[in-house]
N, C-alpha and C positions, 0 to 999 in steps of 0.2 A: 293424602293425595300426592301422587308422584310428579315431580318437576322433570319434564323431559326436554332435553336439548337436541335439536335436530340440526346437523350440519347441512349446508347448502348442497343440493344435489349436483353433481358434476355430469352434465349431459355430454354424450358423445355427439359427433357431427351428424350421425344418422338420426339421433333422437331430437336434435335441436332445430330442425327445419332448414330451409334454404339459407338464411342468414348465418346460422351457425355453421353450417357446412362450408359456406364461402369464407367465414372467418378462419376456419381451420386451413382451408386451401390457400388463402392469402398468407397466412403466417408461415406455413411450411414451404410453400412453393417460393415465397419471397425469400426466406432465410437462406436456402441452399444456393441461391444465385445472387444474393445480395452483394457478396464480396466481389464476384466477377463483375456484376453490373456496376458496382462502384468504380471499379478500375476502367470499365469501358466508358462510363459517363465522364469520369474525371479526364481521362485522356482525350476523349472527344471534345470536351469543353475547351481544353488547352489547344486541340487541333484547330479550333475556330481562328486562332491567331498563329497558325503554324509559320506563316511567312515573317512576321515580326520576331518570332523566336529564332527562326533561322537567321535573320538579319543580326540579332544580338550574338548568336553563336558563331558568326563569321566576322569578327571585329575588324580584321584587315580590310575586308570588303566594305564594311560599314564606314571605316574611316576614309577609305579611298573615295566612296560616294560623297562623303562630307567635304572633301577637298575640291570636289567639282560641283558642289551644290549651287554655286553662284555662276557657273558657266552659262552662256546663252543657250536657249533650246536648239536642238539640232533642226536644221531647215528641212522642209518636206522634200521628199525625193522628187527631183526634176528629170532625173535620167533613168526612170524605172525600166524603159524599154532596153536600154543599154545593159542594165543589171541582169534582166532576163536573158539577154543574149549570152553574156558571160557564163550565167549559170547553165544554160542549155549546152554551150560548148564544153564545160566541165563534164556534165553528165554524159554527153555523147562520147568523150574520150575515155572516161573512167568506168562508167556503168552503162554501156550501150544495151545490154540484154535485160536490164531491170524493167519490169512491165508497169512501173509507176515512178514518176519523177515529181517531186514536190519542191517548190521554190518559194522562199519568203524574201521579197525584194524591198520590204519597207524600211524606212529609217525611224526607229523609235528607240527609247533607252533600252540597252542591252540587246538590240536587234539591228542588224546591218543587212548582209546578204548571206542567206543560208540555203543549203540543198539537202534534201532528204530523199531516201530510196528504200525500196524493199530489199533486204538481203536474200540471197538464194536460199539460205538455210532458215529463213524466217526472221522477222524482227526488223526494226529500222536501222539504217545507216544514215550518217549525217556528216556534214562538213560545213565549216563557216569559211566564206570566201571574201577575198579582198574586193570591195565594190568598185575599185578603179581598174584592177588588172585581172580579177578572177582567180588569183592564186590562192591556194589553201592556206588559211591561217592556223598555225599550230599553237594550241594553248597548253603550254607546259605549266603545270602547277608550280608556283614559286615556293621556294623552301620556307618562306615566312607565312604561308597561307595554310591554315589548318583544314584537314579533312574531317568533315562531320556530316552526319545525316540530318542535323538540325531539327527543326520543329516537325519534320515529316516523321520523326520517330513516334510522335504521338498519334499521328494519322494512321500509321501502320498498325500500331498496338490497338487502336480503337476498332479497326474493322477485321484484323486477323491475328492479333496477339503475337505478331512475329513468327507465326507458325504456318504460314502458307495457306493452302486450301483447307487443311485440317482446322486451322484457326478460324477461317471464315465460317466453317460449319458450326464450330463451338459457339461462336458469336450469334449465329442464327438461331440455334437451339435456345440459348440463353435469352434471346429477344423474344422468342415465342413464349417462354415461361414468363417473361416480363409482362407481356400482354395479358396472360392469364391472371397474373398478380394484379394488374391494373383493374381488369374487369371485376374480379372478386373483391377488390378493395372498395370499388364504388358500391357494389351491392351490399357489402358489409356495413358501410358507414351510412345509416339512415339519416343522420343529420350532417351530411357531408358539407353543405354550404355554411350552416351554422359553425361547424367546426373550424371553417377558414377563418372566422372572425373571433375565435376564442384561443387565448394563450394564457396559461397560468404558470408563471415562472416559479422556480424553486419548489416545485411540487412533486419531484421525483418522477415516477412513472407517468403521471398525468401531464407533466411538462413535456416529456419526450413524445407522448402521443399527440399533444397538441401541435408541437413543432412538425411531427411527421405528417399530420393531417393538413397543416397550413401550407407546407411547401408542395405537397401533392396536389391539393385542390388548386392552388395558385397556377401551377404549370400543367395541369392534367391534359388540356388539349395539345400542348407542346410534346408531352411525354408519349401520347398515342401517335401523334404525327411522326416523331422522329423514330419511333420503333417500327411503324408500318412502312415508312419510306426506306428505312434501312433494309427491311426484308425485300421490298420491291426492287431495290437497286440490283440485287443478285437473283432475281426471280427465275431467270433461265437456268441458273445452277441449282436452286433449291427445288424447282419443279421442271426437270428435263424432259418429262414424257412428251409434252406437246412438240418440243423441238425434234425429239427422235421420231415421233409419229410423222412429222412433216418431211424430215430430211434423211431418215433411215439411221442405222447404227454406225456407219462409217463417217467420221468427221462431221457429225451432225452439228456440234457447236460452231466449228469453223464455217460451215456452209451457211448457218443462221446469221453469224456475225458478218459474213461477206454480203448477204442480201440486205442486212440491216444498215451496214455502214457504206456499201458501194451500190446504192440504188441506181439501177440502169447502166451499170458498167458494161461497155460493149465487148463482144468476143472478138479476138484477133481474126483478121481475114487472111494474113499472109501476103497481102499486096503492099509493096512499099509506097510511102508518102512522105515527102519532105515537110519538115515542121515549119509552119509559116511564123510571121512576126506575131508575138503574143500580145503586145502593148494594145493594139486596136480592140482586142477582145476584153482586156482589162478595163478599158474606157467604157465599153459597152456594158459590162457587168456592173461598174459603179453607177451607171445611170439606172440600171434595172433594179438593183437592190438598195440603192441609197446609202451605201457604206463605202469607206476606203478599202481597197483590196489588201488583204492580209497575206493570203497564200494563194499560189497558182499550182494546181495539180494536174499533170498531164498522164492520162491513161494510154497505155499501148503506144508509146512514142515510136515514130517512124513507121507506123502501120496505117493502112487505109481507114481503120476503125478509130483512129485517134479521137480522143475527146479531152477538152480542157475544161476544168471547172475552176471558177474564181470564187474565193471565200472572202467575206467581209470581216471587219475588225469591230468588235464590240467596244464602244466607248463607255465611260463610267456612267453617262446619262442612260445608256441602254439597259444597264443592270439595274438602275433605279425604277425603270418603267416596266420591265418584263420579268416574269418568273423563269421562262425559258431562256436558256443561255445560247440557243442555236443562233449562229450568225446567218446573214444572207448568203445565197449561193446561187450562182448562175453557171450553167454548163453549155458548151458549144461543140458540135460535130465539126472538126477542122477540115474534113473533105468537102463539106458544103457550106460551112459557116453558119448553119442553122442553129438557133437556140433550142436545145433539147431538154432543158430543165430549168426551173426557177423556184428558188425558196426565198420568201421574204424573211427578214429578220424576225426571230421568235417563232417562226412556223417549223414544220417538220416535213421530211421527204416521204415518210412512211405513214402519213395520216395521223388519225387520233391516237393510235397505239404508240407511235414514236413520239408524239407530243407529250402524251401522258408520262412516258418513261423519261423524257427530258425534264419534265416539271418535278417528277418525284425525286430525280437525282439532284436537281438544283434545290428543292426544298430541304433535303437532308444535308447538303453540303454548304448551305447558305451562299449560293452563287448569285444572289440578287440582293438589292436593297442597300448595297454599299456598306460603309462602316457602322451607321446606326443599327442595321439589321444584325451585323456581326455582334455588337454589344448586346442586343436583345437575345440572341442565341447563347451568348456567353453566360449571361445571368440566368436564363432559363436552364441551361446545362448545369450550372452550379446548384440551382434549386433541385434538379433531378438527382444530382450527386448527393446533396443533403438528404433528399428523400430515401436513398438507398442506405446511407449511413445511419440516419436516425432510426430506420426500420430495424437494422441489425442490432443497434444498441438497445432499442425498446424491447427486443426479444430477451435480451439478457437481463434488463432491469425487471421485467415481469417475472422471469423464472427465478431471479434472486429472492423475490418476495414470496413466490408461490410456484414451486416445482410441480409439474404434472407427472413426474415419474414415467415419461414416455418410453424411456429406454431401460426400465427396471434397474438392476444393480449398476448399470453402466451410465445412468443418467447424469450423475455429477461429473463423470469423466467427459461425457459428451458436452456438457455445458462449459466445462473448463476449456475444451478444445474450441468451442465457439468463441469464448471470450478471447483466446489467443488469436484466433483468426480475424476477429473484429479489430483488434489493435493493429495487427500486421497489415490488414486490407485497407484500413482508413488512414491511420497515422503513418504506417510503414510505407504504403505506396506514395503518399504525399512527400515523404522524405526521399523516396527513390526519385521522384520527378525533379525536385530541386537538386538532388545529388547528381542527376544527369547534366544539369547546368553547371554545377561545380566541376564535374569531370571534364566538361568542355574547356575550362580554364587551367585545370591542373595537369592534364595529361599533355606532355611535351608535343610541340607542334610536328616535329619531324618523325614521330613514331609510325612505324609501318602498320597499315590497316587501323589507322587511328579511330575511324568512325566505329569499328567493331569494338574497339576497347571502351568507347563511350557507352555502347549498349551493354556490354559486360558490367560496367560499373553500375548501370541502372539496376539490373537484375541481381547483381551482387549485393548492393545496398539493400534491396528489398528482402533478399534472403536472410541477411543479417538481422534485419528488423523482425522477421518471423521468429528467428531463433531467440532474440532477445524477448519478445513477447511471451514465449513459451517458458522461459527461464525465470521471469520476474513475476511477482504478484500483479494481479490485473491493474490495481490502482497505480502502483508504481510504474508499471509498463506504460500506462497512458501519460502519466506526468512526464516521464523521461523522454518518451518519443515526441510528445508534443513540445517539450522544451527544446529538443534538438531540432525539430522542424522550425520552431521559431528562430532559433539561432542561425540556422542555414539560410533562411529566407531574408532575415534582416541584414546579414552580413554579405550577401550577394553583391551589392554594390561596392563594397569594401574590397572583395576579392577582385572585382573587375578592375579597380583602380590599381591594385597591386600587380595584376597580371598583364594589363594592357596600357596602363596610364590614362586611360579614359575615365571620365567620371559622370555622374547624373547631371550636374550643373552644366557641364560643357555640351552634354546631349541635348538638353533643353534649350541651351543658348543657340545652337546651330540648327534647331528644329528637327532633330532626329528622334521623333516621338515613338518610333518603333523600338529602339533601344531603351529609351527612357520608360516607355510603357512596361516593358518587361521587368525593369528594376523597381519601378513604383508598384507594380503588381505583386511582385515578390515580397516587398515590404508590407504590403497590406495583408497578404496571407500570413506573414510573420506575426504581425500584431494579433491577428485572429488566433493563431495557434498559441501565442503566449497567453491570451485571455483564456483559452480553453484549458491550458495546463494549470493556471491559477484557480479556475473553478473546480477542476478535479481535485486539486490540492485541498481546497477549502471544504469539499464535500465530506460529510461525516457518514461513516458506514452504519447502516442499520442492521441490528441483529436479525437473523432469520426468525420469523414467526413460528409459534408452535404449530400453526396449521400447516406450514410449509414442511416442518420436519415430520409431522404425522403423515402427510401426503407422500413424502419422499419414502418413508418407511412402508407405507401401504398404498401404493399408487393405484391399486385396483378397487379400493374401497370407494363407493359412491354415496353411501348413507350410513351414518353412525347414530345410534340412539343410546344415550347414557342416562342412567338414573342417579341423580345427584343428592337426593334427600326426600324427606316427606314434610308436609305441612299440615 
């Protein structure tokens, strides 16, 4: 009698049914975008705290704030009418032909009296005015104040990769593929909720799969929401056909935005009309919308069609109670004094569509809920980042044990490339992010175009890490890059002391939790990176199995029958 050994049949996606097809789709669609998605998620997570990062990256401004931290609060404006008159006089003299004047007369931290207008060539012009005299205040950058893009670097990279409209489209396509990977992943994992409560450490491939499943299931609603709202944010760019159908081919986007943002803006009549005092309208508007007036916008100044719109100011309590960030708005026709438009705080001028757009935007950019919601987004963002990273690593762990020979004789080269990209995209990008903070302290303050050099440092460090990952063995590359990441993160507070004289203890003592939070967060990431480097160092390499070698040599074989002997 012959003893027959039958190897397991390797089914193709077409032979294995829906779940097998979805597993194939999830693996390969997820792999090719995992590196870019990791970058988008990591920078988006850091962008949640872009203002504290900017605060840390402008230490001169931060120390000046600390010096005035105990000053009494600025009194509420009692001469708003006078401020409005000063701003109107300035605009009448300097920009009489502008068809929109905007005035901010409030007295808040970093706000005094400001004027804005539309430039003839497009875009905003602005000037800060002395609230007592109306004279223009010149803001010359001091030689000791560093030029930096600050935390907004992470915002820009998150949604456009610093590549303009092309970057926006790349991010959009990547996000669409992410949704495909999320849906196919849900279909693939028939025990998805059980997997969430399962983690088996030190089990190689099984551990990576457990980690990938756990962070994915934990934040699955967040991942769907953040991907969908990100697409909705630029919906008029991604799906321009409805806009073109409504407004035609010539300047369709401009006409659409004009209708969207300037609801009910009157057309000029050509008949002159003197501008009346605006303070009475500001008082009426405050009664109507229930908010302090933040901005006064005058359309068609000195024309009989003149309209003034008063915008309210969202207090912190407003952002805790509403998802929509829209402030109150009341508009008046100055020829008759009639109220022509009213928007309550949280509502929309353009109905349900406008409110939906505002809510989608606020959901994506966490413009509600205050600091607790920002921390929730931060940790969910980290979980999403981990989901991308563990998925990319899981691919290599599986292929190291069992290669499918998907690329024939080039399979091992492809896997080597994937391994290099894994190291550079995960550890290398993390090093580039903290390297960006180091560049902020190391580049001399007086260097011309200094903010650009910080960006060059970010991309330069990332490129060096890619070259390093390709030149070193995979395990050594992980250890060395994670070790470097740990050192840079843990030494960031030391660098700050040496470069500015400020230190973590002083930041905490004066209540500067923005600066302290950046350094404490950096140290936490440093400890995590050090633990990761130690775990990789302790890991023992497993020799490739005979099955893996056989499949690599004959990737198209699906069934082998061998006669081993007789009994």
